[in-house]
C-alpha positions in Angstrom: 0.0 0.0 0.0 1.3 3.4 -1.0 2.1 5.6 2.1 2.0 9.3 1.0 3.4 10.4 4.4 6.5 8.2 4.2 7.1 9.3 0.6 6.8 12.9 1.6 9.4 12.4 4.4 11.8 10.8 1.9 11.4 13.7 -0.5 12.1 16.1 2.3 15.4 14.4 3.2 16.4 14.4 -0.4 15.8 18.1 -0.7 18.0 18.7 2.4 20.9 16.9 0.6 20.5 19.1 -2.5 17.9 17.2 -4.5 15.3 19.2 -6.5 12.6 16.8 -5.6 9.8 18.8 -4.0 7.3 16.0 -3.2 4.8 17.0 -5.8 5.0 13.5 -7.2 3.7 12.1 -4.0 0.8 14.5 -4.0 -0.3 13.6 -7.5 0.1 9.8 -7.0 3.2 9.5 -9.2 5.5 6.6 -8.5 7.6 8.1 -5.7 10.2 5.4 -5.6 11.0 5.9 -9.3 11.2 9.7 -8.7 13.5 9.2 -5.8 15.8 6.9 -7.7 15.9 9.3 -10.6 16.8 12.3 -8.3 19.4 10.2 -6.5 21.1 9.3 -9.7 21.2 12.9 -10.9 22.6 14.1 -7.6 25.4 11.4 -7.6 26.3 12.4 -11.2 26.5 16.0 -10.2 28.8 15.3 -7.2 31.0 13.1 -9.3 31.5 15.9 -11.8 32.4 18.4 -9.1 35.0 16.1 -7.5 36.6 14.9 -10.7 39.1 17.8 -11.1 40.3 17.4 -7.5 40.8 13.6 -7.9 42.7 14.2 -11.1 45.0 16.7 -9.4 45.5 14.3 -6.5 46.4 11.5 -8.8 49.0 13.5 -10.7 52.5 12.1 -10.0 54.8 14.2 -7.9 57.3 14.4 -10.7 54.8 16.4 -12.8 54.4 19.0 -10.0 56.6 22.1 -10.4 59.4 22.4 -7.8 59.8 25.7 -5.9 63.4 26.0 -7.0 62.6 25.3 -10.6 59.8 27.9 -10.5 62.1 30.5 -9.0 64.8 29.7 -11.6 62.3 30.2 -14.4 61.3 33.6 -13.1 63.0 36.6 -14.8 65.8 38.4 -13.0 64.8 41.3 -10.9 65.7 44.7 -12.3 67.9 47.1 -10.3 68.9 44.4 -7.8 71.4 46.1 -5.4 73.0 42.8 -4.6 73.4 41.6 -8.2 77.1 42.6 -8.5 78.1 41.1 -5.1 79.8 37.7 -5.2 78.3 34.8 -3.4 80.1 34.0 -0.2 80.2 30.6 1.4 81.0 29.9 5.0 84.6 28.8 5.5 85.2 25.2 6.4 86.4 24.7 9.9 89.9 23.2 10.1 90.1 19.7 11.3 91.3 19.5 14.9 94.7 17.9 15.7 94.8 15.2 18.3 96.5 17.6 20.7 93.6 20.1 20.2 91.0 17.4 20.8 92.8 16.6 24.1 92.7 20.3 25.0 89.0 20.2 24.3 88.6 17.3 26.7 90.4 19.3 29.4 88.3 22.4 28.8 85.1 20.4 29.1 86.2 19.0 32.5 87.2 22.5 33.6 83.8 23.8 32.6 82.3 21.1 34.9 84.6 22.4 37.8 86.9 19.4 37.5 90.7 19.6 37.3 92.3 16.9 35.2 95.1 14.7 36.8 97.9 13.5 34.6 97.2 9.9 35.7 93.7 10.2 34.3 95.0 11.3 30.9 97.4 8.4 30.8 94.4 6.0 31.4 92.0 7.6 29.0 94.2 8.9 26.1 96.7 7.0 24.0 100.1 8.7 23.7 98.9 11.4 26.2 102.4 12.7 27.0 103.2 13.3 23.4 100.0 15.3 22.9 100.6 17.3 26.1 104.1 18.2 24.9 102.6 19.7 21.7 100.2 22.0 23.5 102.6 24.8 24.5 103.5 25.4 20.9 99.9 25.3 19.6 98.1 28.7 19.6 94.8 26.9 20.0 95.9 25.5 23.3 97.2 28.5 25.1 94.5 28.3 27.8 95.6 24.9 29.0 97.6 25.4 32.2 99.7 23.0 34.3 99.6 22.9 38.0 102.0 20.7 40.1 100.5 19.0 43.1 102.0 16.9 45.9 100.8 13.7 44.3 100.3 14.4 40.6 100.4 17.1 37.9 97.1 18.6 37.0 95.7 20.4 33.9 92.9 22.9 33.5 91.7 25.6 31.1 92.1 29.1 32.6 89.3 30.1 30.2 86.8 27.9 32.1 88.3 27.7 35.6 90.0 30.4 37.7 93.5 29.9 39.0 92.2 30.1 42.6 89.6 27.4 42.1 92.3 25.3 40.4 94.4 25.6 43.5 91.5 24.4 45.6 90.7 21.6 43.3 94.3 20.5 43.2 94.5 20.4 47.0 91.3 18.4 47.2 92.7 15.9 44.6 95.9 15.5 46.6 93.8 14.4 49.6 96.2 15.8 52.2 93.8 17.6 54.5 96.4 19.2 56.7 98.2 20.7 53.7 94.9 21.8 52.3 93.8 23.6 55.5 97.2 25.3 55.9 97.3 26.4 52.2 93.8 27.9 52.3 94.3 29.6 55.6 97.6 31.2 54.4 96.1 32.1 51.1 93.1 33.9 52.6 95.4 35.7 55.1 97.8 36.8 52.4 95.3 37.8 49.6 92.3 39.4 51.3 93.5 39.4 54.3 91.1 37.6 56.5 90.8 34.7 58.8 89.2 31.4 57.6 86.1 30.1 59.5 86.4 26.4 60.3 82.9 26.0 58.9 84.4 27.1 55.5 85.6 23.5 55.0 82.1 22.2 55.3 81.1 24.0 52.1 81.5 23.0 48.5 83.9 22.0 47.0 85.4 20.6 50.3 82.3 19.1 51.8 84.0 17.9 55.0 82.1 16.6 58.0 82.5 18.6 61.3 84.3 15.7 62.9 86.8 15.4 60.0 87.5 19.1 60.4 88.2 18.8 64.1 90.5 15.8 63.5 92.5 17.7 60.9 92.9 20.8 63.0 94.0 18.6 66.0 96.6 16.9 63.7 97.9 20.3 62.5 98.4 21.5 66.1 100.7 18.6 66.7 102.8 19.3 63.6 105.5 22.0 63.7 105.1 22.6 60.0 101.8 24.4 60.8 103.0 26.4 63.8 101.9 29.6 62.1 98.3 28.5 62.0 96.4 29.5 65.1 92.8 29.6 66.2 90.6 32.5 67.5 86.9 33.1 68.1 84.7 36.1 67.8 82.0 37.3 70.3 79.5 34.9 68.7 81.8 32.0 69.5 82.5 31.4 65.9 85.9 29.7 65.3 88.5 30.9 62.8 92.0 29.9 61.7 94.6 32.5 60.7 98.3 32.5 59.8 100.7 34.6 61.9 102.9 34.8 58.8 100.4 37.0 57.0 98.7 38.8 59.9 101.6 40.9 61.4 99.1 43.4 62.9 97.8 40.7 65.2 101.4 40.2 66.5 102.3 43.8 66.7 99.3 45.1 68.5 97.6 47.1 65.6 94.7 44.8 65.3 92.3 47.4 66.8 92.6 49.5 63.7 93.0 46.7 61.2 90.6 45.4 58.6 90.8 41.9 60.1 88.9 43.0 63.2 86.3 44.9 61.3 85.5 41.9 59.1 85.2 39.4 62.0 83.7 41.5 64.7 85.4 41.7 68.2 87.9 38.9 68.4 88.4 37.0 71.6 92.0 35.8 71.2 93.3 32.8 73.0 95.8 33.1 75.8 98.9 32.8 73.7 97.8 35.5 71.3 96.8 37.9 74.1 100.2 37.6 75.6 101.9 38.4 72.3 99.6 41.4 71.8 99.9 42.9 75.3 103.1 44.7 74.5 101.6 46.7 71.7 98.2 47.5 73.1 
């Protein structure tokens, strides 16, 4: 049985998709199914005709498509080009590094990471290391590589990536002689700045010593005549310092009240031996 309502609904949906079918066939009793099939076929043919150029373009092989460089090359030269008479410049090729320069680069990389390089490590890591190290002083590309003699080894670093003062500290740490390290740093601080050295200083990086290790080292130094110039003092906050009498003559001669040392470290409470030595000049 023909259902005119169903046919009208079908016609409406076709119209929404672009069909020109307006449902009049359903109202006049025309064969709606035949009309729908006709309209559907016409719509499919129309859509196929619209998509044909796109499909043909998509199926075109890549070789047939014009390349950007080919297109630009086919374009006419620009008139009045201000750069037309300038020669084309290419970046110069970097010279190949010599083995000695490569070794210098390795030392630089370690210095940039706050590491001094022991000679023993180079012998383990690099073939014919001594021969390459001997070439560095004559190579202008290796002038930043510096040698530092330690108690247990020779050390190398780049003074472009590591300061001489830090290299000294790193060398003392590598030598692993705590008494020497304490004495050298105390004397260095007294000579250069001048200032005393807090015992807590050796807990910080790059030393990283535990408080008990610091106490043991200082006790061992007090028993060794080689470190007789290293003495201890405290300030009014009971903070402990080490200083060198070799490089703090005002402390020995009684001028400490006007000296920079006292201003930096507050009021100093000197131990009995230092008080006795200062009493003559106060």
